[in-house]
N, CA, C and O atoms as a GROMACS GRO file, in nm:
protein
  624
    1MET      N    1   3.247   1.800  -2.349
    1MET     CA    2   3.147   1.812  -2.415
    1MET      C    3   2.980   1.848  -2.350
    1MET      O    4   2.893   1.770  -2.311
    2ALA      N    5   2.981   1.961  -2.357
    2ALA     CA    6   2.843   1.998  -2.277
    2ALA      C    7   2.723   1.930  -2.353
    2ALA      O    8   2.690   1.928  -2.471
    3LEU      N    9   2.687   1.892  -2.274
    3LEU     CA   10   2.509   1.838  -2.295
    3LEU      C   11   2.381   1.940  -2.342
    3LEU      O   12   2.332   2.039  -2.287
    4GLN      N   13   2.354   1.879  -2.452
    4GLN     CA   14   2.266   2.037  -2.498
    4GLN      C   15   2.114   1.946  -2.523
    4GLN      O   16   2.105   1.836  -2.577
    5TYR      N   17   2.035   2.006  -2.484
    5TYR     CA   18   1.857   1.947  -2.528
    5TYR      C   19   1.810   2.074  -2.633
    5TYR      O   20   1.840   2.191  -2.652
    6GLU      N   21   1.718   1.976  -2.685
    6GLU     CA   22   1.628   2.069  -2.806
    6GLU      C   23   1.516   2.073  -2.710
    6GLU      O   24   1.498   2.002  -2.611
    7ALA      N   25   1.429   2.189  -2.765
    7ALA     CA   26   1.294   2.192  -2.723
    7ALA      C   27   1.233   2.097  -2.812
    7ALA      O   28   1.242   2.088  -2.934
    8SER      N   29   1.175   2.033  -2.733
    8SER     CA   30   1.085   1.906  -2.828
    8SER      C   31   0.937   1.909  -2.737
    8SER      O   32   0.941   1.901  -2.614
    9PRO      N   33   0.828   1.920  -2.798
    9PRO     CA   34   0.677   1.880  -2.759
    9PRO      C   35   0.644   1.746  -2.727
    9PRO      O   36   0.524   1.717  -2.717
   10TYR      N   37   0.750   1.643  -2.706
   10TYR     CA   38   0.727   1.514  -2.713
   10TYR      C   39   0.797   1.511  -2.607
   10TYR      O   40   0.770   1.408  -2.544
   11ARG      N   41   0.882   1.579  -2.553
   11ARG     CA   42   0.967   1.543  -2.437
   11ARG      C   43   0.980   1.718  -2.327
   11ARG      O   44   1.077   1.790  -2.304
   12PRO      N   45   0.844   1.730  -2.287
   12PRO     CA   46   0.873   1.859  -2.181
   12PRO      C   47   0.953   1.870  -2.069
   12PRO      O   48   0.996   1.979  -2.032
   13HIS      N   49   0.979   1.752  -2.002
   13HIS     CA   50   1.051   1.746  -1.859
   13HIS      C   51   1.194   1.677  -1.935
   13HIS      O   52   1.251   1.622  -1.842
   14ARG      N   53   1.245   1.664  -2.015
   14ARG     CA   54   1.344   1.614  -2.088
   14ARG      C   55   1.480   1.668  -1.972
   14ARG      O   56   1.551   1.587  -1.911
   15CYS      N   57   1.492   1.788  -1.964
   15CYS     CA   58   1.584   1.824  -1.899
   15CYS      C   59   1.598   1.856  -1.735
   15CYS      O   60   1.691   1.873  -1.655
   16LEU      N   61   1.431   1.856  -1.732
   16LEU     CA   62   1.405   1.897  -1.553
   16LEU      C   63   1.478   1.813  -1.458
   16LEU      O   64   1.537   1.864  -1.362
   17ALA      N   65   1.477   1.681  -1.483
   17ALA     CA   66   1.507   1.562  -1.404
   17ALA      C   67   1.663   1.620  -1.367
   17ALA      O   68   1.697   1.576  -1.257
   18LEU      N   69   1.765   1.706  -1.429
   18LEU     CA   70   1.869   1.707  -1.438
   18LEU      C   71   1.882   1.822  -1.314
   18LEU      O   72   1.988   1.848  -1.257
   19ARG      N   73   1.759   1.882  -1.287
   19ARG     CA   74   1.796   2.020  -1.218
   19ARG      C   75   1.776   1.983  -1.069
   19ARG      O   76   1.808   2.060  -0.979
   20HIS      N   77   1.730   1.884  -1.052
   20HIS     CA   78   1.707   1.797  -0.914
   20HIS      C   79   1.874   1.765  -0.872
   20HIS      O   80   1.968   1.765  -0.952
   21ARG      N   81   1.884   1.734  -0.703
   21ARG     CA   82   1.961   1.643  -0.657
   21ARG      C   83   1.919   1.518  -0.610
   21ARG      O   84   1.869   1.512  -0.498
   22TRP      N   85   1.933   1.401  -0.690
   22TRP     CA   86   1.862   1.276  -0.701
   22TRP      C   87   2.000   1.207  -0.586
   22TRP      O   88   2.119   1.238  -0.587
   23THR      N   89   1.945   1.130  -0.517
   23THR     CA   90   2.039   1.006  -0.446
   23THR      C   91   1.925   0.890  -0.417
   23THR      O   92   1.803   0.907  -0.426
   24ILE      N   93   1.987   0.778  -0.383
   24ILE     CA   94   1.942   0.656  -0.350
   24ILE      C   95   1.922   0.624  -0.203
   24ILE      O   96   2.014   0.642  -0.124
   25LEU      N   97   1.798   0.576  -0.164
   25LEU     CA   98   1.777   0.535  -0.037
   25LEU      C   99   1.756   0.418  -0.023
   25LEU      O  100   1.703   0.344  -0.106
   26THR      N  101   1.797   0.389   0.085
   26THR     CA  102   1.750   0.214   0.150
   26THR      C  103   1.666   0.193   0.204
   26THR      O  104   1.620   0.273   0.286
   27ALA      N  105   1.609   0.071   0.180
   27ALA     CA  106   1.497   0.032   0.278
   27ALA      C  107   1.533  -0.042   0.434
   27ALA      O  108   1.641  -0.091   0.467
   28PRO      N  109   1.430  -0.036   0.502
   28PRO     CA  110   1.483  -0.083   0.596
   28PRO      C  111   1.464  -0.215   0.601
   28PRO      O  112   1.393  -0.260   0.512
   29ASP      N  113   1.509  -0.292   0.680
   29ASP     CA  114   1.570  -0.449   0.664
   29ASP      C  115   1.455  -0.514   0.665
   29ASP      O  116   1.438  -0.605   0.584
   30ASP      N  117   1.389  -0.491   0.727
   30ASP     CA  118   1.221  -0.560   0.750
   30ASP      C  119   1.096  -0.528   0.652
   30ASP      O  120   0.982  -0.573   0.664
   31LEU      N  121   1.154  -0.426   0.534
   31LEU     CA  122   1.049  -0.365   0.483
   31LEU      C  123   1.109  -0.330   0.366
   31LEU      O  124   1.164  -0.221   0.354
   32PRO      N  125   1.104  -0.434   0.250
   32PRO     CA  126   1.185  -0.416   0.111
   32PRO      C  127   1.048  -0.324   0.025
   32PRO      O  128   0.930  -0.316   0.060
   33TRP      N  129   1.110  -0.268  -0.088
   33TRP     CA  130   1.004  -0.167  -0.159
   33TRP      C  131   0.967  -0.269  -0.236
   33TRP      O  132   1.046  -0.362  -0.251
   34PHE      N  133   0.870  -0.269  -0.284
   34PHE     CA  134   0.782  -0.326  -0.398
   34PHE      C  135   0.758  -0.210  -0.481
   34PHE      O  136   0.798  -0.098  -0.450
   35THR      N  137   0.683  -0.240  -0.606
   35THR     CA  138   0.679  -0.149  -0.695
   35THR      C  139   0.552  -0.167  -0.762
   35THR      O  140   0.465  -0.235  -0.708
   36SER      N  141   0.535  -0.112  -0.874
   36SER     CA  142   0.349  -0.107  -0.938
   36SER      C  143   0.358  -0.072  -1.068
   36SER      O  144   0.462  -0.030  -1.118
   37ASP      N  145   0.224  -0.091  -1.146
   37ASP     CA  146   0.243  -0.043  -1.277
   37ASP      C  147   0.256   0.134  -1.281
   37ASP      O  148   0.272   0.192  -1.389
   38ASP      N  149   0.249   0.196  -1.177
   38ASP     CA  150   0.294   0.330  -1.186
   38ASP      C  151   0.366   0.358  -1.108
   38ASP      O  152   0.325   0.393  -0.997
   39PRO      N  153   0.513   0.352  -1.143
   39PRO     CA  154   0.630   0.328  -1.032
   39PRO      C  155   0.640   0.456  -0.982
   39PRO      O  156   0.672   0.467  -0.863
   40VAL      N  157   0.619   0.556  -1.050
   40VAL     CA  158   0.696   0.692  -1.010
   40VAL      C  159   0.590   0.776  -0.912
   40VAL      O  160   0.493   0.827  -0.967
   41VAL      N  161   0.603   0.790  -0.787
   41VAL     CA  162   0.531   0.844  -0.685
   41VAL      C  163   0.587   1.006  -0.673
   41VAL      O  164   0.702   1.044  -0.656
   42ARG      N  165   0.508   1.057  -0.683
   42ARG     CA  166   0.497   1.209  -0.672
   42ARG      C  167   0.421   1.246  -0.569
   42ARG      O  168   0.299   1.241  -0.584
   43LEU      N  169   0.490   1.300  -0.414
   43LEU     CA  170   0.415   1.309  -0.289
   43LEU      C  171   0.433   1.432  -0.328
   43LEU      O  172   0.507   1.483  -0.412
   44ASN      N  173   0.343   1.480  -0.246
   44ASN     CA  174   0.313   1.631  -0.187
   44ASN      C  175   0.247   1.585  -0.035
   44ASN      O  176   0.136   1.533  -0.019
   45PHE      N  177   0.358   1.622   0.085
   45PHE     CA  178   0.328   1.566   0.185
   45PHE      C  179   0.305   1.664   0.287
   45PHE      O  180   0.390   1.753   0.284
   46ASN      N  181   0.224   1.677   0.370
   46ASN     CA  182   0.183   1.753   0.491
   46ASN      C  183   0.201   1.683   0.627
   46ASN      O  184   0.280   1.717   0.715
   47SER      N  185   0.101   1.566   0.630
   47SER     CA  186   0.119   1.461   0.762
   47SER      C  187   0.073   1.363   0.668
   47SER      O  188   0.051   1.365   0.547
   48PRO      N  189   0.064   1.272   0.766
   48PRO     CA  190   0.000   1.128   0.724
   48PRO      C  191  -0.139   1.150   0.673
   48PRO      O  192  -0.192   1.076   0.590
   49ALA      N  193  -0.196   1.255   0.729
   49ALA     CA  194  -0.351   1.272   0.716
   49ALA      C  195  -0.363   1.389   0.600
   49ALA      O  196  -0.477   1.407   0.556
   50GLN      N  197  -0.280   1.451   0.558
   50GLN     CA  198  -0.261   1.552   0.501
   50GLN      C  199  -0.143   1.536   0.382
   50GLN      O  200  -0.023   1.564   0.389
   51TYR      N  201  -0.234   1.470   0.247
   51TYR     CA  202  -0.088   1.442   0.161
   51TYR      C  203  -0.185   1.430   0.020
   51TYR      O  204  -0.305   1.403   0.026
   52ASN      N  205  -0.111   1.454  -0.105
   52ASN     CA  206  -0.146   1.371  -0.222
   52ASN      C  207  -0.075   1.346  -0.322
   52ASN      O  208   0.034   1.400  -0.340
   53LEU      N  209  -0.114   1.281  -0.383
   53LEU     CA  210  -0.004   1.210  -0.516
   53LEU      C  211   0.020   1.274  -0.628
   53LEU      O  212   0.084   1.222  -0.719
   54GLY      N  213  -0.025   1.388  -0.634
   54GLY     CA  214  -0.026   1.511  -0.762
   54GLY      C  215   0.110   1.606  -0.759
   54GLY      O  216   0.115   1.708  -0.828
   55GLY      N  217   0.216   1.569  -0.676
   55GLY     CA  218   0.316   1.633  -0.683
   55GLY      C  219   0.418   1.659  -0.812
   55GLY      O  220   0.387   1.602  -0.917
   56GLY      N  221   0.512   1.725  -0.811
   56GLY     CA  222   0.600   1.662  -0.965
   56GLY      C  223   0.701   1.803  -0.971
   56GLY      O  224   0.693   1.889  -0.883
   57TRP      N  225   0.777   1.812  -1.061
   57TRP     CA  226   0.879   1.899  -1.100
   57TRP      C  227   0.859   2.033  -1.087
   57TRP      O  228   0.962   2.094  -1.060
   58GLY      N  229   0.720   2.126  -1.101
   58GLY     CA  230   0.680   2.258  -1.034
   58GLY      C  231   0.675   2.294  -0.902
   58GLY      O  232   0.682   2.412  -0.865
   59TYR      N  233   0.661   2.186  -0.815
   59TYR     CA  234   0.593   2.196  -0.667
   59TYR      C  235   0.696   2.195  -0.572
   59TYR      O  236   0.725   2.089  -0.517
   60PRO      N  237   0.772   2.324  -0.540
   60PRO     CA  238   0.878   2.295  -0.451
   60PRO      C  239   0.819   2.240  -0.322
   60PRO      O  240   0.714   2.276  -0.269
   61GLY      N  241   0.939   2.107  -0.263
   61GLY     CA  242   0.894   2.023  -0.163
   61GLY      C  243   0.837   1.913  -0.231
   61GLY      O  244   0.879   1.805  -0.191
   62SER      N  245   0.761   1.908  -0.315
   62SER     CA  246   0.720   1.763  -0.361
   62SER      C  247   0.854   1.659  -0.349
   62SER      O  248   0.972   1.693  -0.353
   63GLU      N  249   0.803   1.529  -0.334
   63GLU     CA  250   0.958   1.433  -0.341
   63GLU      C  251   0.882   1.356  -0.441
   63GLU      O  252   0.760   1.350  -0.453
   64ILE      N  253   0.993   1.287  -0.525
   64ILE     CA  254   0.949   1.218  -0.645
   64ILE      C  255   1.057   1.102  -0.590
   64ILE      O  256   1.164   1.120  -0.532
   65MET      N  257   0.999   0.991  -0.625
   65MET     CA  258   1.032   0.855  -0.588
   65MET      C  259   1.012   0.744  -0.701
   65MET      O  260   0.921   0.735  -0.784
   66LEU      N  261   1.105   0.674  -0.684
   66LEU     CA  262   1.126   0.554  -0.782
   66LEU      C  263   1.210   0.436  -0.733
   66LEU      O  264   1.332   0.426  -0.744
   67PRO      N  265   1.129   0.351  -0.681
   67PRO     CA  266   1.149   0.194  -0.628
   67PRO      C  267   1.256   0.134  -0.736
   67PRO      O  268   1.207   0.123  -0.848
   68LEU      N  269   1.371   0.099  -0.726
   68LEU     CA  270   1.467   0.056  -0.827
   68LEU      C  271   1.489  -0.094  -0.807
   68LEU      O  272   1.525  -0.173  -0.894
   69SER      N  273   1.455  -0.126  -0.651
   69SER     CA  274   1.486  -0.263  -0.630
   69SER      C  275   1.420  -0.318  -0.512
   69SER      O  276   1.343  -0.229  -0.475
   70PRO      N  277   1.411  -0.401  -0.446
   70PRO     CA  278   1.360  -0.465  -0.289
   70PRO      C  279   1.407  -0.356  -0.215
   70PRO      O  280   1.335  -0.304  -0.130
   71ARG      N  281   1.552  -0.303  -0.244
   71ARG     CA  282   1.640  -0.246  -0.140
   71ARG      C  283   1.631  -0.090  -0.147
   71ARG      O  284   1.611  -0.021  -0.048
   72HIS      N  285   1.648  -0.038  -0.281
   72HIS     CA  286   1.710   0.066  -0.330
   72HIS      C  287   1.578   0.164  -0.417
   72HIS      O  288   1.507   0.129  -0.511
   73LEU      N  289   1.581   0.277  -0.352
   73LEU     CA  290   1.501   0.347  -0.417
   73LEU      C  291   1.572   0.508  -0.463
   73LEU      O  292   1.650   0.568  -0.388
   74LEU      N  293   1.541   0.547  -0.563
   74LEU     CA  294   1.560   0.676  -0.657
   74LEU      C  295   1.497   0.799  -0.567
   74LEU      O  296   1.385   0.771  -0.522
   75TYR      N  297   1.539   0.910  -0.538
   75TYR     CA  298   1.472   1.016  -0.465
   75TYR      C  299   1.501   1.146  -0.473
   75TYR      O  300   1.619   1.183  -0.468
   76THR      N  301   1.406   1.229  -0.487
   76THR     CA  302   1.460   1.394  -0.502
   76THR      C  303   1.348   1.461  -0.402
   76THR      O  304   1.232   1.425  -0.386
   77GLN      N  305   1.399   1.536  -0.357
   77GLN     CA  306   1.263   1.662  -0.323
   77GLN      C  307   1.286   1.805  -0.392
   77GLN      O  308   1.382   1.880  -0.371
   78VAL      N  309   1.184   1.826  -0.476
   78VAL     CA  310   1.198   1.927  -0.560
   78VAL      C  311   1.248   2.038  -0.460
   78VAL      O  312   1.214   2.036  -0.342
   79GLY      N  313   1.331   2.135  -0.512
   79GLY     CA  314   1.387   2.226  -0.448
   79GLY      C  315   1.489   2.224  -0.310
   79GLY      O  316   1.535   2.325  -0.255
   80ASN      N  317   1.512   2.087  -0.271
   80ASN     CA  318   1.599   2.090  -0.198
   80ASN      C  319   1.761   2.031  -0.220
   80ASN      O  320   1.804   1.916  -0.227
   81ALA      N  321   1.814   2.134  -0.224
   81ALA     CA  322   1.987   2.097  -0.262
   81ALA      C  323   2.045   2.000  -0.183
   81ALA      O  324   2.149   1.955  -0.231
   82HIS      N  325   2.003   1.942  -0.055
   82HIS     CA  326   2.086   1.879   0.006
   82HIS      C  327   2.002   1.773   0.049
   82HIS      O  328   1.936   1.782   0.153
   83PRO      N  329   2.000   1.650  -0.040
   83PRO     CA  330   1.924   1.559   0.006
   83PRO      C  331   2.013   1.450   0.106
   83PRO      O  332   2.128   1.453   0.150
   84PRO      N  333   1.907   1.362   0.118
   84PRO     CA  334   1.985   1.266   0.242
   84PRO      C  335   2.088   1.201   0.173
   84PRO      O  336   2.088   1.188   0.050
   85ARG      N  337   2.200   1.148   0.270
   85ARG     CA  338   2.331   1.092   0.164
   85ARG      C  339   2.256   0.936   0.102
   85ARG      O  340   2.163   0.870   0.151
   86ARG      N  341   2.325   0.915  -0.003
   86ARG     CA  342   2.365   0.830  -0.071
   86ARG      C  343   2.373   0.694   0.010
   86ARG      O  344   2.454   0.684   0.102
   87GLY      N  345   2.263   0.560  -0.033
   87GLY     CA  346   2.249   0.480   0.090
   87GLY      C  347   2.230   0.506   0.253
   87GLY      O  348   2.275   0.436   0.344
   88GLU      N  349   2.162   0.612   0.263
   88GLU     CA  350   2.116   0.604   0.387
   88GLU      C  351   1.969   0.534   0.369
   88GLU      O  352   1.897   0.539   0.269
   89ALA      N  353   1.943   0.467   0.498
   89ALA     CA  354   1.838   0.405   0.527
   89ALA      C  355   1.711   0.495   0.556
   89ALA      O  356   1.726   0.574   0.649
   90MET      N  357   1.594   0.494   0.494
   90MET     CA  358   1.459   0.548   0.519
   90MET      C  359   1.446   0.542   0.606
   90MET      O  360   1.489   0.434   0.646
   91PRO      N  361   1.386   0.631   0.721
   91PRO     CA  362   1.328   0.563   0.865
   91PRO      C  363   1.222   0.505   0.842
   91PRO      O  364   1.148   0.546   0.753
   92ARG      N  365   1.194   0.398   0.918
   92ARG     CA  366   1.110   0.298   0.924
   92ARG      C  367   0.978   0.353   0.924
   92ARG      O  368   0.896   0.301   0.848
   93HIS      N  369   0.943   0.445   0.994
   93HIS     CA  370   0.782   0.523   1.009
   93HIS      C  371   0.773   0.607   0.842
   93HIS      O  372   0.668   0.622   0.780
   94GLN      N  373   0.878   0.640   0.807
   94GLN     CA  374   0.854   0.728   0.668
   94GLN      C  375   0.839   0.599   0.589
   94GLN      O  376   0.743   0.598   0.512
   95ALA      N  377   0.933   0.464   0.594
   95ALA     CA  378   0.931   0.363   0.472
   95ALA      C  379   0.761   0.335   0.511
   95ALA      O  380   0.696   0.390   0.421
   96VAL      N  381   0.701   0.295   0.576
   96VAL     CA  382   0.572   0.215   0.604
   96VAL      C  383   0.476   0.297   0.557
   96VAL      O  384   0.374   0.234   0.529
   97LEU      N  385   0.467   0.438   0.534
   97LEU     CA  386   0.395   0.529   0.492
   97LEU      C  387   0.414   0.538   0.304
   97LEU      O  388   0.324   0.546   0.220
   98LEU      N  389   0.556   0.534   0.283
   98LEU     CA  390   0.568   0.520   0.115
   98LEU      C  391   0.523   0.407   0.078
   98LEU      O  392   0.471   0.402  -0.033
   99ARG      N  393   0.530   0.287   0.158
   99ARG     CA  394   0.454   0.162   0.081
   99ARG      C  395   0.381   0.185   0.082
   99ARG      O  396   0.339   0.167  -0.032
  100GLN      N  397   0.277   0.240   0.165
  100GLN     CA  398   0.132   0.285   0.164
  100GLN      C  399   0.080   0.349   0.001
  100GLN      O  400   0.015   0.296  -0.090
  101TYR      N  401   0.136   0.474   0.014
  101TYR     CA  402   0.150   0.546  -0.104
  101TYR      C  403   0.157   0.465  -0.261
  101TYR      O  404   0.087   0.457  -0.362
  102ILE      N  405   0.277   0.416  -0.215
  102ILE     CA  406   0.333   0.301  -0.350
  102ILE      C  407   0.182   0.198  -0.419
  102ILE      O  408   0.134   0.179  -0.530
  103VAL      N  409   0.152   0.152  -0.275
  103VAL     CA  410   0.027   0.062  -0.347
  103VAL      C  411  -0.102   0.201  -0.354
  103VAL      O  412  -0.185   0.182  -0.442
  104GLU      N  413  -0.116   0.288  -0.299
  104GLU     CA  414  -0.232   0.349  -0.340
  104GLU      C  415  -0.195   0.391  -0.474
  104GLU      O  416  -0.284   0.378  -0.557
  105HIS      N  417  -0.078   0.443  -0.517
  105HIS     CA  418  -0.079   0.486  -0.658
  105HIS      C  419  -0.062   0.406  -0.745
  105HIS      O  420  -0.047   0.463  -0.853
  106ALA      N  421  -0.056   0.255  -0.754
  106ALA     CA  422  -0.077   0.169  -0.869
  106ALA      C  423  -0.180   0.210  -0.911
  106ALA      O  424  -0.249   0.294  -0.854
  107HIS      N  425  -0.212   0.144  -1.048
  107HIS     CA  426  -0.326   0.176  -1.121
  107HIS      C  427  -0.408   0.007  -1.116
  107HIS      O  428  -0.530  -0.008  -1.113
  108ARG      N  429  -0.327  -0.081  -1.117
  108ARG     CA  430  -0.384  -0.214  -1.112
  108ARG      C  431  -0.291  -0.291  -1.087
  108ARG      O  432  -0.340  -0.395  -1.044
  109MET      N  433  -0.172  -0.298  -1.091
  109MET     CA  434  -0.048  -0.408  -1.042
  109MET      C  435  -0.012  -0.360  -0.973
  109MET      O  436  -0.024  -0.238  -0.974
  110ILE      N  437   0.072  -0.442  -0.839
  110ILE     CA  438   0.187  -0.401  -0.752
  110ILE      C  439   0.270  -0.553  -0.785
  110ILE      O  440   0.222  -0.666  -0.792
  111PHE      N  441   0.396  -0.512  -0.800
  111PHE     CA  442   0.512  -0.643  -0.786
  111PHE      C  443   0.589  -0.645  -0.688
  111PHE      O  444   0.631  -0.535  -0.650
  112CYS      N  445   0.626  -0.746  -0.628
  112CYS     CA  446   0.709  -0.775  -0.535
  112CYS      C  447   0.831  -0.884  -0.565
  112CYS      O  448   0.854  -0.938  -0.674
  113ALA      N  449   0.885  -0.898  -0.473
  113ALA     CA  450   1.018  -0.988  -0.473
  113ALA      C  451   0.953  -1.114  -0.413
  113ALA      O  452   0.958  -1.226  -0.465
  114ALA      N  453   0.904  -1.089  -0.320
  114ALA     CA  454   0.851  -1.227  -0.256
  114ALA      C  455   0.688  -1.186  -0.184
  114ALA      O  456   0.647  -1.070  -0.174
  115PRO      N  457   0.629  -1.280  -0.149
  115PRO     CA  458   0.485  -1.240  -0.115
  115PRO      C  459   0.492  -1.147   0.031
  115PRO      O  460   0.550  -1.178   0.135
  116ASP      N  461   0.425  -1.041   0.006
  116ASP     CA  462   0.389  -0.935   0.132
  116ASP      C  463   0.235  -0.954   0.183
  116ASP      O  464   0.133  -0.948   0.115
  117ALA      N  465   0.248  -0.977   0.313
  117ALA     CA  466   0.097  -0.999   0.360
  117ALA      C  467   0.055  -0.862   0.362
  117ALA      O  468  -0.057  -0.838   0.317
  118SER      N  469   0.128  -0.761   0.408
  118SER     CA  470   0.062  -0.605   0.405
  118SER      C  471  -0.056  -0.571   0.271
  118SER      O  472  -0.174  -0.535   0.270
  119ILE      N  473   0.056  -0.608   0.156
  119ILE     CA  474  -0.019  -0.525   0.045
  119ILE      C  475  -0.191  -0.596   0.011
  119ILE      O  476  -0.279  -0.525  -0.037
  120PRO      N  477  -0.211  -0.727   0.042
  120PRO     CA  478  -0.373  -0.737   0.069
  120PRO      C  479  -0.470  -0.646   0.155
  120PRO      O  480  -0.583  -0.620   0.113
  121ILE      N  481  -0.422  -0.596   0.280
  121ILE     CA  482  -0.487  -0.540   0.395
  121ILE      C  483  -0.453  -0.400   0.325
  121ILE      O  484  -0.555  -0.331   0.332
  122MET      N  485  -0.348  -0.329   0.259
  122MET     CA  486  -0.358  -0.171   0.197
  122MET      C  487  -0.479  -0.196   0.073
  122MET      O  488  -0.581  -0.129   0.062
  123ARG      N  489  -0.444  -0.291   0.000
  123ARG     CA  490  -0.574  -0.288  -0.109
  123ARG      C  491  -0.597  -0.439  -0.155
  123ARG      O  492  -0.538  -0.514  -0.233
  124PRO      N  493  -0.713  -0.450  -0.068
  124PRO     CA  494  -0.770  -0.580  -0.093
  124PRO      C  495  -0.809  -0.608  -0.252
  124PRO      O  496  -0.870  -0.528  -0.322
  125ARG      N  497  -0.770  -0.714  -0.287
  125ARG     CA  498  -0.786  -0.761  -0.441
  125ARG      C  499  -0.950  -0.758  -0.462
  125ARG      O  500  -1.034  -0.800  -0.382
  126VAL      N  501  -0.975  -0.692  -0.596
  126VAL     CA  502  -1.136  -0.695  -0.629
  126VAL      C  503  -1.157  -0.798  -0.756
  126VAL      O  504  -1.092  -0.797  -0.860
  127ILE      N  505  -1.225  -0.856  -0.734
  127ILE     CA  506  -1.296  -0.943  -0.864
  127ILE      C  507  -1.408  -0.865  -0.909
  127ILE      O  508  -1.484  -0.826  -0.821
  128SER      N  509  -1.432  -0.835  -1.023
  128SER     CA  510  -1.519  -0.770  -1.092
  128SER      C  511  -1.538  -0.786  -1.232
  128SER      O  512  -1.461  -0.729  -1.310
  129ASP      N  513  -1.636  -0.862  -1.277
  129ASP     CA  514  -1.682  -0.871  -1.422
  129ASP      C  515  -1.672  -0.745  -1.487
  129ASP      O  516  -1.587  -0.731  -1.574
  130THR      N  517  -1.766  -0.628  -1.450
  130THR     CA  518  -1.798  -0.527  -1.461
  130THR      C  519  -1.661  -0.459  -1.514
  130THR      O  520  -1.648  -0.427  -1.632
  131LEU      N  521  -1.562  -0.441  -1.420
  131LEU     CA  522  -1.428  -0.375  -1.424
  131LEU      C  523  -1.349  -0.470  -1.539
  131LEU      O  524  -1.285  -0.420  -1.632
  132LEU      N  525  -1.361  -0.598  -1.522
  132LEU     CA  526  -1.292  -0.652  -1.666
  132LEU      C  527  -1.338  -0.593  -1.816
  132LEU      O  528  -1.270  -0.541  -1.903
  133ARG      N  529  -1.454  -0.617  -1.812
  133ARG     CA  530  -1.534  -0.576  -1.952
  133ARG      C  531  -1.508  -0.432  -1.947
  133ARG      O  532  -1.471  -0.401  -2.060
  134ASP      N  533  -1.509  -0.355  -1.890
  134ASP     CA  534  -1.461  -0.212  -1.898
  134ASP      C  535  -1.297  -0.178  -1.938
  134ASP      O  536  -1.245  -0.085  -2.000
  135GLU      N  537  -1.253  -0.275  -1.884
  135GLU     CA  538  -1.066  -0.216  -1.932
  135GLU      C  539  -1.049  -0.313  -2.075
  135GLU      O  540  -0.946  -0.301  -2.142
  136GLN      N  541  -1.161  -0.413  -2.118
  136GLN     CA  542  -1.122  -0.482  -2.217
  136GLN      C  543  -1.190  -0.394  -2.342
  136GLN      O  544  -1.157  -0.420  -2.458
  137ARG      N  545  -1.280  -0.297  -2.313
  137ARG     CA  546  -1.344  -0.233  -2.393
  137ARG      C  547  -1.241  -0.061  -2.429
  137ARG      O  548  -1.246   0.009  -2.530
  138GLN      N  549  -1.163  -0.043  -2.309
  138GLN     CA  550  -1.038   0.066  -2.337
  138GLN      C  551  -0.986   0.004  -2.412
  138GLN      O  552  -0.998   0.050  -2.526
  139TRP      N  553  -0.925  -0.090  -2.405
  139TRP     CA  554  -0.820  -0.160  -2.508
  139TRP      C  555  -0.847  -0.188  -2.600
  139TRP      O  556  -0.755  -0.214  -2.677
  140GLU      N  557  -0.964  -0.200  -2.641
  140GLU     CA  558  -1.005  -0.219  -2.809
  140GLU      C  559  -1.007  -0.110  -2.815
  140GLU      O  560  -1.030  -0.096  -2.935
  141GLN      N  561  -0.999   0.014  -2.764
  141GLN     CA  562  -1.044   0.178  -2.840
  141GLN      C  563  -0.901   0.209  -2.820
  141GLN      O  564  -0.875   0.317  -2.873
  142TRP      N  565  -0.813   0.162  -2.771
  142TRP     CA  566  -0.725   0.238  -2.708
  142TRP      C  567  -0.627   0.311  -2.896
  142TRP      O  568  -0.605   0.428  -2.930
  143HIS      N  569  -0.605   0.216  -2.950
  143HIS     CA  570  -0.534   0.245  -3.083
  143HIS      C  571  -0.601   0.363  -3.153
  143HIS      O  572  -0.526   0.452  -3.194
  144GLU      N  573  -0.729   0.375  -3.172
  144GLU     CA  574  -0.847   0.472  -3.209
  144GLU      C  575  -0.808   0.615  -3.157
  144GLU      O  576  -0.793   0.719  -3.222
  145ILE      N  577  -0.793   0.587  -3.003
  145ILE     CA  578  -0.804   0.695  -2.909
  145ILE      C  579  -0.689   0.792  -2.937
  145ILE      O  580  -0.691   0.913  -2.962
  146GLN      N  581  -0.583   0.697  -2.926
  146GLN     CA  582  -0.451   0.741  -2.938
  146GLN      C  583  -0.401   0.804  -3.024
  146GLN      O  584  -0.331   0.901  -2.994
  147ALA      N  585  -0.428   0.756  -3.199
  147ALA     CA  586  -0.413   0.805  -3.308
  147ALA      C  587  -0.473   0.962  -3.310
  147ALA      O  588  -0.403   1.060  -3.335
  148ALA      N  589  -0.609   0.966  -3.280
  148ALA     CA  590  -0.686   1.069  -3.287
  148ALA      C  591  -0.600   1.212  -3.171
  148ALA      O  592  -0.580   1.329  -3.205
  149ALA      N  593  -0.580   1.172  -3.089
  149ALA     CA  594  -0.501   1.238  -3.014
  149ALA      C  595  -0.370   1.280  -3.068
  149ALA      O  596  -0.338   1.399  -3.059
  150GLU      N  597  -0.281   1.184  -3.132
  150GLU     CA  598  -0.142   1.192  -3.200
  150GLU      C  599  -0.207   1.316  -3.291
  150GLU      O  600  -0.164   1.431  -3.275
  151ARG      N  601  -0.302   1.292  -3.375
  151ARG     CA  602  -0.377   1.385  -3.504
  151ARG      C  603  -0.362   1.538  -3.435
  151ARG      O  604  -0.285   1.630  -3.464
  152GLU      N  605  -0.454   1.529  -3.345
  152GLU     CA  606  -0.461   1.655  -3.292
  152GLU      C  607  -0.339   1.741  -3.248
  152GLU      O  608  -0.308   1.852  -3.292
  153LEU      N  609  -0.275   1.666  -3.152
  153LEU     CA  610  -0.132   1.726  -3.128
  153LEU      C  611  -0.042   1.797  -3.254
  153LEU      O  612   0.012   1.908  -3.252
  154MET      N  613  -0.043   1.687  -3.374
  154MET     CA  614   0.030   1.730  -3.469
  154MET      C  615  -0.014   1.835  -3.555
  154MET      O  616   0.056   1.897  -3.634
  155GLY      N  617  -0.128   1.849  -3.535
  155GLY     CA  618  -0.219   1.950  -3.648
  155GLY      C  619  -0.235   1.827  -3.777
  155GLY      O  620  -0.220   1.869  -3.891
  156TRP      N  621  -0.256   1.725  -3.763
  156TRP     CA  622  -0.310   1.670  -3.934
  156TRP      C  623  -0.415   1.619  -3.939
  156TRP      O  624  -0.460   1.579  -4.046
   0.00000   0.00000   0.00000
């Protein structure tokens, strides 16, 4: 039975993921993956000094990564028909950079299986009454904003 996908305004990327060659990469033994509250990293990389986290499906060369566990990472590179072999360890220098990008890409929280002293160095903890109040205000308005966006999208 062939898979069929219907066009839907709610799932514009529904079959795009199937157009790419995905693999599972492993972390170097001493650098486990962690994840965040925004776990999918979409990387456009030219050099350690020239990159951005705005990549995606339509950008050839973009790398899309999702930590699955402290050891495993789901990986694809848009337009690359020959991904690394499944189970291949990511080179240490690349893993160090990717861990930095995961931290940088997080909205607010980073999750790890064990304490990791490198995280507070990459992203120091911020304690701010102003930020807390702003976030509380955003949550209070969330339902109204989302309902208005849905009405606009659906033409109601």
